[in-house]
MIGU-183236 format. One line per 4 residues: number of its first residue (from 1); their letters; for each residue x, y, z of N, C-alpha, C. Coordinates in Angstrom, 1 decimal, decimal comma. Layout:
MIGU-183236
NUM) A) X:Y:Z:X:Y:Z:X:Y:Z | ...
This chain:
MIGU-183236
1) XXXX) 92,0:35,2:238,2:91,6:35,2:237,0:90,4:35,0:237,1 | 89,3:35,9:236,4:88,2:36,3:236,1:87,4:35,5:235,3 | 86,5:34,9:236,1:85,7:33,9:235,6:84,7:35,0:234,6 | 84,4:34,3:233,4:83,4:34,9:232,5:81,9:34,7:232,6
5) XXXX) 81,3:35,5:232,1:79,9:35,5:232,4:79,2:34,0:232,2 | 79,5:33,4:230,6:78,9:32,5:230,4:79,5:31,2:231,5 | 80,8:31,3:232,0:80,8:30,3:232,8:80,5:30,2:234,1 | 79,9:31,4:234,5:79,4:31,6:236,0:77,7:31,1:235,9
9) XXXX) 77,2:31,3:234,5:75,8:31,0:234,2:75,8:29,6:234,2 | 76,8:28,9:233,4:76,8:27,4:233,5:77,3:26,6:234,9 | 77,6:27,3:235,7:77,4:26,6:237,1:76,1:25,6:237,5 | 76,1:24,7:238,2:75,3:23,7:238,0:74,6:24,4:239,4
13) XXXX) 73,2:24,2:239,4:72,3:24,9:239,7:71,5:23,8:240,9 | 71,5:23,9:242,0:70,9:23,2:243,1:69,7:22,3:242,5 | 69,7:20,8:242,5:68,3:20,6:241,7:67,0:20,7:242,4 | 67,1:21,5:243,9:65,9:21,5:244,7:65,5:22,9:244,3
17) XXXX) 66,0:23,6:243,4:65,5:25,2:243,3:64,7:25,1:242,4 | 63,4:25,8:242,6:62,3:25,7:241,3:62,9:26,0:240,0 | 62,5:25,9:238,9:62,9:26,5:237,8:62,4:27,7:237,6 | 62,9:28,7:236,9:62,2:29,9:236,7:61,6:30,1:235,4
21) XXXX) 60,6:31,2:235,4:59,6:31,1:233,9:60,9:30,8:232,7 | 61,9:31,7:232,9:62,5:31,5:231,2:63,3:30,1:231,5 | 63,8:29,6:232,4:63,9:28,0:232,3:63,0:27,2:231,7 | 62,0:27,4:232,2:60,7:26,5:231,6:60,6:26,7:230,2
25) XXXX) 60,5:28,0:229,5:60,5:28,7:228,6:61,4:27,9:227,4 | 62,8:27,9:228,1:63,7:27,7:227,2:63,9:25,8:227,2 | 63,5:25,3:228,2:63,0:23,9:227,9:62,2:23,5:226,9 | 61,0:24,4:226,8:59,9:24,1:226,1:60,7:24,2:224,5
29) XXXX) 60,9:25,1:224,3:61,7:25,8:223,2:62,3:24,8:222,6 | 63,3:24,0:223,7:64,5:23,1:223,1:63,7:21,8:222,3 | 62,2:21,5:222,7:61,9:20,3:222,3:60,9:20,7:221,1 | 60,6:22,1:220,8:59,9:22,5:219,7:58,6:21,8:219,5
33) XXXX) 57,9:21,4:220,4:56,4:20,5:220,1:55,5:21,2:219,2 | 55,0:20,6:218,2:54,4:21,2:217,3:52,8:21,3:218,1 | 52,4:22,8:217,9:50,9:23,0:218,4:50,9:23,4:219,4 | 52,1:23,4:220,2:51,9:23,6:221,9:52,6:25,5:222,0
37) XXXX) 51,7:25,9:222,7:51,6:27,6:223,0:52,7:27,4:224,3 | 54,0:27,6:224,1:54,9:27,4:225,1:54,7:29,0:225,8 | 54,0:30,2:225,4:54,0:31,0:226,3:52,6:30,4:227,2 | 51,6:30,2:226,8:50,6:29,6:227,5:50,9:28,7:228,8
41) XXXX) 51,8:27,8:228,4:52,4:26,8:229,3:53,4:27,4:230,8 | 54,2:28,5:230,0:54,6:29,2:231,2:53,6:30,1:231,9 | 52,8:30,7:230,9:51,9:31,4:232,2:51,0:30,5:233,2 | 50,7:29,5:232,5:50,0:28,5:233,5:50,8:28,1:234,7
45) XXXX) 52,4:27,9:234,6:52,9:27,9:235,3:53,0:28,7:236,4 | 53,0:29,9:236,2:53,3:31,3:236,9:52,1:31,4:237,7 | 51,0:31,1:237,5:49,5:31,4:237,7:49,8:30,1:238,8 | 50,4:28,9:238,8:50,8:27,8:239,6:51,5:28,6:240,8
49) XXXX) 52,5:28,9:240,5:53,6:29,4:241,5:53,1:30,6:242,2 | 52,1:31,4:241,8:51,7:32,4:242,2:50,4:32,1:243,6 | 49,7:31,0:242,7:48,9:30,4:243,9:49,5:30,1:245,0 | 50,5:29,2:244,9:50,8:28,5:245,9:51,5:29,5:246,7
53) XXXX) 52,1:30,4:246,4:52,6:31,6:247,3:51,3:32,5:247,9 | 50,2:32,6:247,2:49,3:33,0:247,6:48,5:32,0:248,9 | 48,2:31,2:248,8:48,2:30,2:250,0:49,0:30,3:251,0 | 50,2:30,1:251,0:51,3:30,1:252,1:51,3:31,6:252,7
57) XXXX) 50,6:32,5:252,3:50,7:33,8:252,7:49,7:34,2:253,2 | 48,5:33,7:253,0:47,5:33,1:254,0:47,6:32,2:254,9 | 48,2:31,2:254,9:48,4:30,5:255,9:49,6:30,9:257,0 | 50,5:31,8:256,3:51,2:32,6:257,4:50,6:33,4:258,1
61) XXXX) 49,7:34,5:257,6:49,1:35,3:258,3:48,0:34,8:259,4 | 47,3:33,7:258,7:46,3:33,0:259,8:46,9:32,6:261,0 | 48,4:31,9:261,1:49,2:31,2:262,1:49,7:32,3:263,1 | 50,1:33,4:262,0:50,4:34,9:262,9:49,5:35,2:263,9
65) XXXX) 48,0:35,3:263,2:47,4:36,0:264,0:46,8:34,9:265,3 | 46,8:33,6:264,8:46,6:32,7:265,9:47,5:32,6:267,0 | 48,7:32,9:266,5:49,8:32,9:267,6:49,5:34,3:268,6 | 49,0:35,4:268,2:48,8:36,7:268,5:47,6:36,6:269,4
69) XXXX) 46,9:35,7:269,0:45,5:35,9:269,9:46,3:35,1:270,9 | 46,7:33,9:270,9:47,3:32,7:272,0:48,1:33,7:273,1 | 48,8:34,8:272,5:49,6:35,6:273,7:48,5:36,7:274,2 | 47,8:36,8:273,6:46,5:37,6:274,3:45,9:37,1:275,4
73) XXXX) 45,6:35,6:275,0:44,9:35,2:275,9:45,3:34,8:277,3 | 46,7:34,4:277,1:47,5:34,3:278,3:48,0:35,4:279,2 | 47,8:36,3:278,2:48,2:37,8:279,5:46,8:37,8:280,2 | 46,1:38,0:279,3:44,5:38,3:280,1:44,3:37,2:281,1
77) XXXX) 44,6:35,9:281,1:44,3:35,1:282,0:45,3:35,4:283,1 | 46,7:35,7:282,9:47,4:35,8:283,9:47,1:37,1:284,7 | 46,6:38,1:284,1:46,3:39,5:284,7:44,8:39,1:285,8 | 43,9:38,3:284,9:42,8:37,8:285,8:43,3:37,1:287,3
81) XXXX) 43,9:36,1:287,2:44,8:35,5:288,1:45,2:36,4:289,2 | 46,2:37,6:288,6:46,6:38,1:289,5:45,6:39,1:290,5 | 45,0:39,7:290,0:43,6:40,3:290,5:42,5:39,6:291,4 | 42,5:38,3:291,0:41,7:37,3:292,0:42,5:37,0:293,1
85) XXXX) 44,2:36,7:293,1:44,6:36,5:294,4:44,9:37,8:294,9 | 44,9:39,3:294,5:45,2:40,3:295,1:44,7:40,6:296,3 | 45,3:40,6:297,7:44,8:41,1:298,7:44,0:40,1:299,3 | 43,9:38,9:298,9:43,3:37,9:299,2:44,0:37,2:300,4
89) XXXX) 43,4:36,4:301,1:44,0:35,9:302,7:43,4:34,7:303,0 | 43,5:33,6:303,5:43,0:32,6:304,4:42,0:32,2:303,4 | 40,7:32,2:304,4:39,4:31,6:303,8:38,9:32,4:302,5 | 39,4:33,6:303,0:39,1:34,5:301,1:39,6:33,9:299,8
93) XXXX) 40,8:33,9:300,3:41,9:33,3:299,3:41,4:32,2:298,6 | 40,7:31,1:299,2:40,7:29,6:298,9:39,4:30,0:297,9 | 38,3:30,7:298,7:37,2:31,0:297,6:37,5:31,5:296,5 | 38,3:32,5:296,5:38,5:33,4:295,1:39,0:32,6:294,3
97) XXXX) 40,3:31,6:294,9:40,8:30,4:293,9:39,8:29,6:293,4 | 38,8:29,1:294,4:37,9:28,1:293,8:36,8:29,1:292,7 | 36,5:29,9:293,1:35,6:30,9:291,9:36,6:31,3:290,7 | 37,6:31,4:290,8:38,7:31,6:289,5:38,9:30,8:288,7
101) XXXX) 38,9:29,6:289,4:39,4:28,2:288,7:38,0:27,6:288,0 | 36,8:28,0:288,5:35,6:27,8:287,9:35,7:28,4:286,4 | 35,9:29,8:286,8:35,4:30,8:285,5:36,6:30,4:284,8 | 38,0:30,0:285,1:39,2:29,5:284,0:38,5:28,1:283,3
105) XXXX) 37,9:27,5:283,9:37,8:26,6:283,0:36,6:26,6:281,9 | 35,8:27,6:282,1:35,1:27,9:280,7:35,7:28,7:280,2 | 36,4:29,6:280,4:37,4:30,6:279,8:38,1:29,8:278,9 | 38,9:28,5:279,3:39,8:28,0:278,4:39,0:27,0:277,5
109) XXXX) 37,8:26,6:278,0:36,8:25,6:277,0:36,9:27,1:275,7 | 36,4:28,1:276,1:35,9:29,3:274,8:37,0:29,5:274,2 | 38,1:29,9:274,9:39,1:30,0:274,2:39,6:28,9:273,2 | 39,7:28,0:273,9:40,2:26,6:272,9:39,3:26,5:271,6
113) XXXX) 37,9:26,7:271,8:37,0:26,8:271,1:37,2:27,9:269,4 | 37,6:29,2:270,2:37,9:30,2:269,4:39,0:29,6:268,6 | 40,3:29,4:269,1:41,7:29,1:268,5:41,0:28,2:267,7 | 40,8:27,2:267,7:40,3:25,8:266,9:39,6:26,5:265,5
117) XXXX) 38,6:27,3:265,8:37,7:28,1:264,7:38,8:29,0:263,9 | 39,8:29,6:264,5:40,8:30,5:263,8:41,5:29,6:262,9 | 42,2:28,5:263,6:42,9:27,4:262,8:42,1:26,9:261,4 | 41,3:26,3:261,7:39,9:25,7:260,8:40,0:27,0:259,3
121) XXXX) 39,5:27,9:259,9:39,3:29,2:259,1:40,5:29,3:258,2 | 41,9:29,6:258,9:43,1:29,7:258,2:43,5:28,5:257,1 | 43,1:27,3:257,6:43,3:26,2:256,7:42,4:26,3:255,7 | 41,2:26,4:256,0:40,1:26,5:254,8:40,4:27,4:253,7
125) XXXX) 41,0:28,8:254,2:41,1:30,0:253,5:42,3:29,5:252,9 | 43,6:29,1:253,3:44,4:28,7:252,2:43,9:27,6:251,2 | 43,4:26,8:251,4:42,8:25,7:250,6:41,9:25,8:249,5 | 41,1:26,7:249,7:40,2:27,3:249,0:41,0:28,2:247,6
129) XXXX) 42,2:28,6:248,1:43,1:29,4:247,3:43,6:28,1:246,0 | 44,0:27,0:246,7:44,6:25,9:246,1:43,6:25,2:245,1 | 42,3:25,1:245,8:41,4:24,4:244,8:40,5:25,1:243,7 | 40,6:26,4:244,0:40,2:27,3:242,7:41,1:27,2:241,5
133) XXXX) 42,3:27,1:241,8:43,4:26,9:241,0:43,2:25,6:240,1 | 43,0:24,7:241,1:42,9:23,4:240,8:41,9:23,2:239,6 | 40,5:23,8:240,0:39,3:23,7:239,0:39,8:24,6:237,9 | 40,7:25,7:237,7:40,8:26,6:236,9:41,7:25,6:235,9
137) XXXX) 42,7:24,6:236,3:43,8:23,9:235,7:42,6:22,8:234,9 | 41,7:22,3:235,7:41,0:21,5:234,9:40,4:21,6:234,0 | 39,4:23,0:233,7:38,8:23,8:232,8:39,8:24,0:231,7 | 40,9:24,5:232,0:41,9:24,6:231,0:42,1:23,3:230,3
141) XXXX) 42,6:22,1:230,9:42,7:20,8:230,4:41,8:20,4:229,4 | 40,6:20,5:230,1:39,4:20,4:229,2:39,2:21,0:227,9 | 39,6:22,2:228,0:39,5:23,1:226,7:40,4:22,2:225,9 | 41,9:22,3:226,4:43,0:21,8:225,4:42,6:20,4:224,9
145) XXXX) 41,7:19,7:225,4:41,5:18,2:224,7:40,4:18,4:223,9 | 39,6:19,5:224,4:38,5:19,8:223,1:39,1:20,2:221,7 | 40,1:21,1:222,1:40,7:22,0:220,9:41,3:20,5:220,4 | 42,1:19,8:220,6:42,9:18,8:220,0:41,9:18,0:219,3
149) XX) 40,8:17,6:219,7:39,8:16,9:219,1:39,0:17,6:217,8 | 39,0:18,5:217,6:38,7:19,4:216,5:39,4:19,2:215,1
């Protein structure tokens, strides 16, 4: 027995699913609030969701770049150690290892600083996207309240 389209549409949704723009519009139209521009509310929510998506995209791209850079650093470090220890024997090997360890400590500090700066920049970029949208929302609310006072 085939289920009808309406029966499939009436199936309960997961309450954790985000509502679609059509869902929001239908809900707002259900209440028919006088003086409320449903399309403007839906547009507002659409922009909020787009902003979240953009912030997530920037965070993902930043973390991806961070992981790639960590991989590069690891490969470079291993190659340097291999080169340092190649053909080294006895006292010469010990001297090379000591020198390499000293350089390695400084490089580790430099790399740690570089990665921390990359991570901070990623976080700041994603947060800026959200901040800009929040400021836009505050400005929109101020306009709504001023329009309501008239």
